[in-house]
C-alpha positions as CSV (number, residue, x, y, z in Angstrom):
1,M,-25.9,16.4,-8.7
2,I,-24.4,18.9,-6.2
3,G,-26.1,22.3,-6.2
4,Q,-24.6,25.8,-6.1
5,P,-22.7,26.7,-2.9
6,S,-24.7,28.5,-0.2
7,T,-23.7,30.0,3.1
8,N,-26.2,28.4,5.4
9,N,-23.8,26.0,7.1
10,D,-22.4,26.4,10.6
11,E,-18.8,27.6,10.5
12,R,-16.5,28.7,13.3
13,M,-12.9,29.6,13.9
14,V,-10.8,27.0,15.7
15,T,-7.3,26.8,17.0
16,I,-5.5,23.4,16.8
17,P,-2.3,22.6,18.8
18,S,0.5,21.0,17.0
19,G,3.5,20.6,19.2
20,R,4.4,24.1,20.4
21,R,2.6,25.6,17.5
22,R,-1.0,26.7,17.1
23,L,-2.8,26.3,13.8
24,E,-5.7,28.4,12.8
25,G,-8.6,26.8,11.0
26,I,-12.3,27.1,10.0
27,L,-14.5,24.2,10.9
28,G,-17.8,23.8,9.0
29,M,-20.4,21.5,10.5
30,P,-23.7,20.9,8.6
31,Q,-26.3,18.7,10.1
32,G,-26.2,15.0,10.0
33,V,-22.7,14.6,8.7
34,Q,-21.0,11.2,8.1
35,G,-17.4,12.4,7.6
36,V,-15.1,15.3,7.9
37,V,-12.6,16.5,5.2
38,V,-9.4,18.3,6.2
39,F,-8.0,20.6,3.5
40,A,-4.2,20.6,2.9
41,H,-3.4,23.8,1.0
42,G,-0.6,24.3,-1.5
43,S,2.4,26.6,-1.1
44,G,1.5,30.1,-0.2
45,S,-2.1,29.4,0.5
46,G,-4.2,28.8,3.6
47,R,-7.7,28.6,5.1
48,F,-8.8,31.7,3.1
49,S,-8.0,30.2,-0.3
50,P,-11.1,31.1,-2.4
51,R,-10.7,27.9,-4.5
52,N,-10.6,25.6,-1.4
53,Q,-13.4,27.6,0.3
54,Y,-15.6,27.0,-2.7
55,V,-14.9,23.3,-2.7
56,A,-15.5,23.1,1.0
57,Q,-18.8,24.8,0.7
58,V,-19.9,22.4,-1.9
59,L,-18.8,19.5,0.3
60,R,-20.8,20.9,3.2
61,N,-23.9,21.2,0.9
62,A,-23.4,17.5,0.3
63,G,-23.5,16.7,4.0
64,L,-19.8,16.6,4.8
65,A,-17.9,18.6,7.6
66,T,-14.9,20.5,6.5
67,L,-11.8,21.8,8.2
68,L,-9.9,24.6,6.3
69,L,-6.5,24.9,8.0
70,D,-3.4,27.0,8.0
71,L,-0.7,24.3,8.2
72,L,1.9,27.0,9.0
73,E,1.9,29.9,11.4
74,A,2.3,33.4,9.9
75,E,6.0,33.7,10.5
76,E,6.6,30.1,9.3
77,A,4.8,30.9,6.0
78,E,7.6,33.4,5.2
79,D,10.2,30.5,5.4
80,R,10.2,28.9,1.9
81,Q,12.0,25.8,3.2
82,K,9.0,25.1,5.6
83,V,6.5,25.9,2.8
84,F,7.9,22.9,0.9
85,D,8.6,20.7,3.9
86,I,6.2,17.8,3.1
87,E,7.0,15.9,6.3
88,L,6.3,18.9,8.4
89,L,3.0,19.6,6.7
90,A,2.0,16.0,7.0
91,E,2.7,16.1,10.8
92,R,0.4,19.2,11.0
93,L,-2.4,17.3,9.2
94,Q,-2.0,14.4,11.7
95,S,-2.3,16.9,14.5
96,A,-5.5,18.2,13.0
97,A,-6.8,14.6,12.7
98,D,-6.0,13.9,16.3
99,W,-7.7,17.1,17.4
100,L,-10.9,16.2,15.4
101,S,-11.0,12.7,17.0
102,G,-11.1,14.4,20.4
103,Q,-14.0,16.9,19.7
104,P,-17.5,15.7,20.6
105,E,-19.0,16.9,17.3
106,T,-16.4,15.2,15.1
107,R,-15.4,12.2,17.1
108,G,-16.2,9.0,15.3
109,L,-16.6,10.7,11.9
110,G,-14.9,9.2,8.8
111,L,-11.8,11.2,7.9
112,G,-10.7,12.4,4.5
113,Y,-8.0,14.6,3.1
114,F,-8.3,17.1,0.2
115,G,-4.9,18.3,-1.0
116,A,-4.0,20.9,-3.5
117,S,-0.5,21.4,-5.1
118,T,2.1,20.5,-2.5
119,G,-0.6,19.9,0.0
120,A,-1.6,16.8,-1.9
121,A,1.8,15.3,-1.2
122,A,1.4,16.1,2.5
123,A,-2.1,14.6,2.5
124,L,-0.7,11.3,1.1
125,V,2.2,11.1,3.5
126,A,-0.3,11.6,6.4
127,A,-2.6,9.0,4.9
128,A,0.3,6.5,4.6
129,R,0.9,7.0,8.3
130,Q,-2.7,6.9,9.4
131,P,-4.7,3.8,8.4
132,S,-7.8,5.5,9.8
133,V,-7.9,7.9,6.8
134,Q,-10.8,6.7,4.5
135,A,-10.2,8.8,1.4
136,V,-7.9,11.3,-0.3
137,V,-8.6,13.7,-3.1
138,S,-5.9,15.7,-4.9
139,R,-6.7,18.8,-6.9
140,G,-3.9,19.8,-9.3
141,G,-1.6,18.2,-6.8
142,R,2.0,17.0,-6.7
143,P,1.5,13.4,-5.3
144,D,4.9,12.5,-6.8
145,L,6.5,14.5,-3.9
146,A,5.3,11.8,-1.6
147,R,6.7,9.0,-3.9
148,H,8.4,7.0,-1.1
149,Y,5.1,6.8,0.9
150,L,2.7,6.1,-2.0
151,P,2.9,2.3,-1.9
152,A,1.9,2.4,1.8
153,V,-1.3,4.5,1.2
154,T,-4.4,2.3,1.8
155,A,-7.1,5.0,1.6
156,P,-8.9,5.2,-1.8
157,T,-7.3,8.1,-3.7
158,L,-8.6,10.3,-6.5
159,L,-6.2,12.5,-8.5
160,I,-7.9,15.4,-10.4
161,V,-5.8,17.2,-13.0
162,G,-6.5,19.8,-15.7
163,G,-6.1,18.5,-19.2
164,N,-3.9,21.5,-20.2
165,D,-1.7,21.1,-17.1
166,Q,0.6,18.6,-19.0
167,E,3.6,18.6,-16.7
168,V,1.5,18.0,-13.5
169,L,-0.5,15.4,-15.5
170,N,2.7,13.5,-16.2
171,L,3.7,13.6,-12.6
172,N,0.2,12.4,-11.5
173,E,0.4,9.5,-13.9
174,Y,3.7,8.5,-12.4
175,A,2.3,8.7,-8.9
176,L,-0.7,6.7,-9.9
177,E,1.6,3.7,-10.8
178,L,3.2,3.8,-7.4
179,L,-0.2,3.8,-5.5
180,R,-1.4,0.3,-4.5
181,C,-4.7,1.4,-3.0
182,P,-8.0,1.8,-4.8
183,K,-7.2,4.7,-7.1
184,Q,-8.4,6.8,-10.0
185,L,-7.0,9.7,-12.2
186,L,-9.6,12.0,-13.7
187,V,-8.7,14.7,-16.2
188,I,-10.8,17.8,-16.7
189,P,-10.5,18.7,-20.4
190,G,-9.3,22.2,-21.2
191,A,-8.5,23.1,-17.5
192,T,-5.2,24.5,-16.4
193,H,-3.4,24.2,-13.0
194,L,-5.7,26.3,-10.9
195,F,-8.9,25.4,-12.8
196,P,-10.0,29.0,-13.5
197,E,-11.9,28.0,-16.7
198,P,-15.7,28.3,-16.6
199,G,-17.1,25.1,-15.0
200,A,-13.7,23.6,-14.2
201,L,-13.7,24.2,-10.4
202,P,-17.4,23.2,-10.0
203,E,-16.5,19.9,-11.7
204,V,-13.6,19.4,-9.3
205,A,-15.9,20.0,-6.3
206,R,-18.5,17.6,-7.8
207,L,-16.0,14.8,-8.3
208,A,-14.5,15.4,-4.8
209,G,-18.0,15.3,-3.3
210,D,-18.8,12.1,-5.1
211,W,-15.6,10.5,-4.0
212,F,-15.9,11.4,-0.3
213,G,-19.6,10.6,-0.3
214,R,-18.7,7.1,-1.5
215,H,-15.9,6.4,0.9
216,L,-16.4,8.3,4.1
217,R,-18.6,6.7,6.8
218,P,-18.7,6.9,10.6
219,V,-15.9,4.9,12.2
220,S,-18.5,3.0,14.4
221,A,-20.1,1.8,11.1
222,S,-16.9,0.4,9.6
223,G,-16.8,-2.7,11.7
224,P,-13.8,-4.4,13.2
225,A,-10.4,-4.4,11.6
226,G,-10.5,-6.8,8.7
227,A,-14.2,-6.9,8.3
228,G,-15.2,-8.2,4.9
229,N,-11.7,-9.7,4.4
230,P,-12.1,-13.3,3.1
231,Y,-8.8,-14.3,4.6
232,G,-9.9,-13.6,8.2
233,A,-7.8,-10.6,9.2
234,Q,-7.9,-10.0,13.0
235,E,-5.9,-8.0,15.5
236,V,-2.3,-7.9,14.4
237,R,0.0,-10.4,16.2
238,I,3.7,-9.9,16.4
239,F,5.7,-13.1,15.7
240,Q,8.8,-13.6,17.7
241,D,10.7,-14.7,14.6
242,R,10.3,-16.7,11.4
243,E,10.5,-20.1,13.2
244,Q,7.6,-19.2,15.5
245,A,5.5,-17.9,12.7
246,A,6.2,-21.1,10.7
247,L,5.2,-23.3,13.6
248,L,1.8,-21.5,13.8
249,L,1.5,-21.8,10.1
250,A,2.1,-25.5,10.2
251,E,-0.7,-26.0,12.6
252,Q,-3.1,-24.7,9.9
253,L,-1.8,-27.4,7.5
254,K,-1.4,-30.5,9.6
255,G,-3.8,-33.4,9.0
256,R,-4.4,-32.7,5.3
257,P,-4.3,-35.5,2.8
258,F,-1.3,-34.3,0.9
259,R,0.1,-36.3,-2.0
260,D,3.8,-36.7,-1.6
261,P,4.1,-33.2,-0.2
262,L,6.9,-30.8,-1.2
263,V,7.6,-27.5,0.4
264,L,9.1,-25.0,-2.0
265,A,10.7,-22.0,-0.2
266,I,11.7,-18.6,-1.7
267,P,15.2,-17.7,-0.6
268,R,16.3,-16.3,1.6
269,G,13.9,-15.7,4.5
270,G,11.4,-18.2,3.1
271,V,13.9,-21.1,3.6
272,V,13.8,-20.6,7.3
273,T,10.0,-20.7,7.2
274,G,10.0,-23.6,4.8
275,A,12.3,-25.8,6.8
276,V,10.0,-25.6,9.8
277,L,6.9,-26.4,7.6
278,A,8.6,-29.3,6.0
279,R,9.7,-30.9,9.2
280,Q,6.3,-30.4,10.8
281,L,4.4,-31.8,7.8
282,G,6.9,-34.6,7.0
283,A,7.5,-33.0,3.6
284,E,10.4,-32.7,1.3
285,L,12.1,-29.2,1.2
286,D,13.4,-27.5,-1.9
287,I,13.7,-23.9,-3.2
288,V,12.1,-21.9,-6.0
289,L,13.9,-18.8,-7.1
290,S,12.5,-15.4,-8.0
291,R,13.6,-11.8,-7.6
292,K,11.8,-8.5,-7.5
293,L,12.3,-5.9,-10.3
294,R,13.1,-2.6,-8.6
295,A,11.4,0.6,-9.7
296,P,13.7,3.2,-11.4
297,G,15.0,5.5,-8.7
298,H,13.1,3.6,-6.0
299,P,14.8,0.3,-5.2
300,E,12.6,-0.4,-2.2
301,F,9.5,-0.5,-4.5
302,A,8.9,-3.6,-6.7
303,V,7.2,-3.0,-10.1
304,G,7.2,-6.8,-10.6
305,A,9.5,-9.8,-10.5
306,V,11.4,-12.3,-12.6
307,S,11.4,-16.0,-12.2
308,E,14.2,-18.5,-12.4
309,A,12.9,-19.4,-15.9
310,G,13.4,-15.7,-16.9
311,D,9.7,-14.9,-17.1
312,I,8.6,-11.5,-16.0
313,Y,5.5,-10.6,-13.9
314,I,4.5,-6.9,-13.7
315,N,2.4,-5.7,-10.8
316,P,-1.1,-4.4,-11.7
317,G,-0.9,-0.6,-12.2
318,C,2.8,-0.6,-13.1
319,A,2.5,-1.4,-16.8
320,V,2.7,2.3,-17.9
321,L,5.7,2.9,-15.6
322,T,7.6,-0.1,-17.0
323,E,6.7,0.9,-20.6
324,R,8.2,4.3,-20.1
325,H,11.4,2.8,-18.7
326,A,11.7,-0.2,-21.0
327,D,15.5,0.1,-21.3
328,Y,15.9,0.3,-17.5
329,L,13.6,-2.7,-17.0
330,A,15.6,-4.8,-19.5
331,Q,18.8,-3.9,-17.6
332,E,17.2,-4.6,-14.2
333,R,15.9,-8.0,-15.6
334,R,19.4,-9.0,-16.7
335,Y,20.8,-8.1,-13.3
336,Q,18.2,-10.1,-11.4
337,V,18.5,-13.1,-13.7
338,A,22.2,-13.1,-13.1
339,E,21.6,-13.0,-9.4
340,I,19.2,-15.9,-9.6
341,A,21.8,-17.8,-11.6
342,R,24.4,-17.2,-8.9
343,R,22.1,-18.3,-6.2
344,K,20.9,-21.3,-8.1
345,K,24.5,-22.5,-8.8
346,L,25.3,-22.0,-5.1
347,F,22.2,-23.7,-3.6
348,R,22.1,-26.6,-6.1
349,R,25.5,-27.8,-4.9
350,V,23.8,-29.1,-1.7
351,R,20.2,-29.5,-2.9
352,P,19.5,-31.0,-6.4
353,E,16.2,-29.9,-7.9
354,A,13.2,-32.0,-6.6
355,P,10.5,-33.2,-9.0
356,V,7.2,-31.4,-8.8
357,A,4.9,-33.2,-11.2
358,G,1.9,-34.9,-9.5
359,R,2.8,-33.7,-6.0
360,S,1.1,-31.4,-3.4
361,V,3.3,-28.4,-3.5
362,I,3.3,-25.8,-0.6
363,V,5.0,-22.6,-1.8
364,T,6.1,-20.4,1.1
365,D,8.0,-17.2,2.2
366,D,8.3,-15.3,5.4
367,G,5.6,-13.0,4.1
368,I,4.1,-11.2,1.1
369,A,4.5,-7.5,0.3
370,T,3.6,-6.8,-3.3
371,G,3.2,-10.5,-4.1
372,S,5.3,-10.2,-7.3
373,T,8.1,-12.6,-6.3
374,M,5.4,-15.1,-5.1
375,I,3.5,-14.9,-8.4
376,A,6.7,-15.3,-10.4
377,A,7.6,-18.4,-8.4
378,L,4.0,-19.8,-8.8
379,Q,4.4,-19.4,-12.6
380,V,7.4,-21.7,-12.5
381,V,5.7,-24.3,-10.3
382,R,2.5,-24.3,-12.3
383,N,4.5,-25.2,-15.5
384,Q,5.7,-28.4,-13.8
385,N,2.2,-30.0,-13.5
386,P,1.8,-30.3,-9.7
387,H,-1.2,-32.1,-8.2
388,E,-2.1,-29.0,-6.2
389,V,-0.4,-25.7,-5.2
390,I,-0.9,-24.1,-1.8
391,V,0.6,-20.8,-0.8
392,A,1.3,-20.6,2.9
393,V,2.7,-17.4,4.5
394,P,2.5,-15.9,7.9
395,V,1.5,-12.4,6.8
396,A,0.3,-10.5,3.7
397,P,-1.7,-7.4,2.7
398,P,-5.3,-8.5,2.1
399,E,-5.6,-6.7,-1.2
400,R,-2.7,-8.7,-2.8
401,L,-4.0,-12.1,-1.7
402,A,-6.9,-11.9,-4.2
403,E,-4.3,-11.7,-7.0
404,I,-2.2,-14.5,-5.5
405,R,-5.3,-16.7,-5.4
406,R,-5.5,-16.7,-9.1
407,W,-2.2,-18.5,-9.4
408,C,-2.8,-21.3,-6.9
409,D,-5.4,-23.7,-5.5
410,E,-5.5,-22.3,-2.0
411,V,-4.0,-19.5,0.2
412,V,-3.2,-20.1,3.9
413,C,-2.2,-16.9,5.6
414,L,-2.2,-16.3,9.4
415,Q,-2.9,-12.6,9.3
416,T,-3.6,-9.8,6.9
417,P,-3.2,-6.4,8.6
418,P,-5.5,-3.8,7.2
419,D,-2.7,-1.2,7.7
420,F,0.0,-3.4,6.2
421,Q,3.2,-1.5,5.4
422,A,6.0,-4.1,5.5
423,I,6.5,-7.7,6.4
424,G,8.9,-6.8,9.2
425,Q,6.2,-4.9,11.1
426,C,4.8,-8.3,12.2
427,Y,8.1,-9.7,13.5
428,E,10.2,-8.9,16.6
429,D,13.2,-10.5,15.0
430,F,13.3,-10.0,11.2
431,S,17.0,-10.0,10.8
432,Q,18.5,-10.7,7.3
433,V,19.1,-14.3,6.3
434,E,22.4,-14.8,4.6
435,D,23.4,-17.4,1.9
436,E,25.4,-19.4,4.5
437,R,22.3,-20.0,6.6
438,V,20.3,-21.1,3.6
439,L,23.1,-23.6,2.6
440,A,23.2,-24.9,6.2
441,I,19.4,-25.5,6.2
442,L,19.4,-27.2,2.8
443,S,22.4,-29.4,3.8
444,A,20.9,-30.4,7.1
445,F,17.6,-31.2,5.6
446,A,18.8,-33.6,2.8
447,P,20.3,-36.1,5.2
448,L,17.2,-36.0,7.3
449,L,15.1,-37.0,4.3
450,A,17.6,-39.7,3.3
451,D,17.3,-41.3,6.8
452,S,13.5,-41.2,6.9
């Protein structure tokens, strides 16, 4: 249990460069710290915020360094447009993190962000851009303002909201569904937005201290990238294109005792990968169709996927979001099922469906992001009684492979970047694959099998 705040910790004023600007801050350094927490204040607030000063003191009592920071210079704070410029505030936080990494007393410490109100959105944007961030805590925050960045946040994130702050609670529940990192939403009963009620702010400070204490550790103690990852993530390698990635992937599969092997590729990019695998392994090539279900208002984010059989898979953590938008989801499902039917009619002209039962099936794509389209495809394959199912992909986020593994017998993945943001980050050439190319591949592959 964290005790009452005291004033025995070493604090000093600091000035931090950020481009042509100079940001004023208060750095608190107790003895024997393992991490440092940077505070991102809400609109109209700064390093002298009494609420954040209280929380910072509690964190220092718990053995954490703190940096209370003015994210805007005095004249900038008068500009309401800059006060709500989340991107600008996030850049300032990154400048503070860079500065801390260069100071002898804070170099190598685990880094966390504590955000309040709009500062919570800035903290999450900065965390999405910085894989070195180890933890984020939001107090009465507006994480929804960082919605486009939330799926890319990897740092464990705690959202704290007052039980009587209903509008902000709803927005935090929405943001929670978009986060794919370790996450938790805690509600303090009876508290309002600024937590002025007796005992409310001390509870915020206690929860924040527990969260940072659990997740922050010196960088030197965290081990190499990918440590503890059962899929062997190493330094990220950039593939030249899908063909090169598939050749490297095939090397991991050669020599296995497959039973009448069949490569099933998810169009479109996966067909390029699948063709290389099939030729290298002497396997048959076919397709399995699935499509992502786009989040309402955020088409780049998948809440799940639908298979060619019409079955839906919803990503973990997105159930509440899809329940709230049931009508939209039904419409999105109809649209994607129609698109699957169009592609199926097109591709089956040149490639009749291959039998699956009793065979070694390798399901592939050019990479995995959320994993929803892969899992939807695996559901279809599993229902056809294969001998075994192996998922083979060049790249995937490590946290999603654990879920993929539940739907197959084995996963073969070349690399799992700990700072994964998108499949394309691992390719020099990740240009879009058109239907015409898929048709050409399928047409060329069928005669090759006929002649073998």
